[in-house]
C-alpha positions in Angstrom: 8.5 -13.4 -32.1 8.1 -11.2 -28.9 10.0 -11.1 -25.9 8.1 -11.1 -22.5 9.1 -10.5 -18.8 6.8 -12.5 -16.7 6.1 -12.2 -13.0 4.6 -15.2 -11.0 2.6 -14.5 -7.7 0.7 -16.4 -5.3 -3.1 -15.8 -5.8 -4.4 -14.8 -2.3 -7.9 -14.1 -1.9 -8.6 -10.3 -1.0 -5.1 -9.3 -1.9 -4.8 -6.3 -4.0 -3.0 -6.5 -7.4 -0.1 -4.2 -6.2 0.2 -6.4 -3.1 0.3 -9.7 -5.0 3.0 -8.5 -7.6 5.0 -6.4 -5.2 7.0 -9.5 -4.1 6.7 -12.1 -7.0 7.9 -15.6 -6.1 9.5 -15.7 -9.7 10.5 -13.4 -12.5 11.7 -14.5 -15.9 12.0 -13.9 -19.6 10.4 -16.0 -22.3 10.3 -15.6 -26.1 7.1 -16.6 -27.9 4.9 -15.6 -30.9 2.0 -14.3 -28.6 1.1 -14.2 -25.0 -0.8 -17.6 -25.1 2.4 -19.3 -26.5 4.4 -17.6 -23.7 1.8 -18.8 -21.1 2.2 -22.4 -22.4 5.9 -22.2 -22.3 6.0 -20.9 -18.7 3.3 -23.5 -17.5 5.4 -26.4 -19.1 8.6 -25.0 -17.3 6.6 -24.9 -14.0 4.7 -28.1 -14.1 7.4 -30.3 -12.6 8.1 -27.7 -9.8 4.5 -27.8 -8.5 3.5 -31.4 -9.4 3.4 -32.6 -5.9 1.9 -29.5 -4.3 0.0 -27.3 -6.7 -0.6 -23.8 -5.6 -3.0 -21.0 -6.8 -0.7 -18.8 -8.9 -1.1 -16.1 -11.4 1.3 -14.7 -14.0 1.7 -11.3 -15.4 3.4 -10.9 -18.9 4.8 -7.7 -20.2 6.0 -7.5 -23.8 9.4 -5.8 -23.9 11.0 -4.0 -26.8 14.6 -3.4 -27.2 16.1 0.0 -27.2 15.9 1.9 -30.5 19.7 2.9 -30.5 20.9 -0.8 -29.7 21.9 0.3 -26.2 19.9 1.4 -23.3 16.7 0.5 -21.5 14.1 -2.0 -22.8 10.6 -0.6 -22.9 7.6 -2.8 -21.5 3.9 -2.6 -22.6 0.7 -3.0 -20.6 0.7 -6.1 -18.4 -1.3 -9.1 -19.4 -2.5 -11.1 -16.3 -3.3 -14.7 -16.5 -4.2 -17.4 -13.9 -2.1 -20.5 -13.8 -4.2 -23.5 -13.2 -3.0 -27.2 -12.9 -5.4 -30.0 -13.3 -5.5 -33.6 -11.9 -3.5 -34.6 -14.8 -0.6 -32.4 -13.8 
């Protein structure tokens, strides 16, 4: 089981990556076996929120690991970027 910090940003054409994630619209934490399971959990959680007016969003996941000594700063790994797509069924 992994712990992920995730950031959701609006997907804007022409916007650089740093601009999109400089001010995310949501930040959260999710536990999952891998980033695909984390994506599914986040998508299921967001689906009711955007059901009436879907937006083009993207999400960035970062695996975080607890401090070695039990207290301190959590470390994070390389970001995993994923588009969030809603279908007509959503």
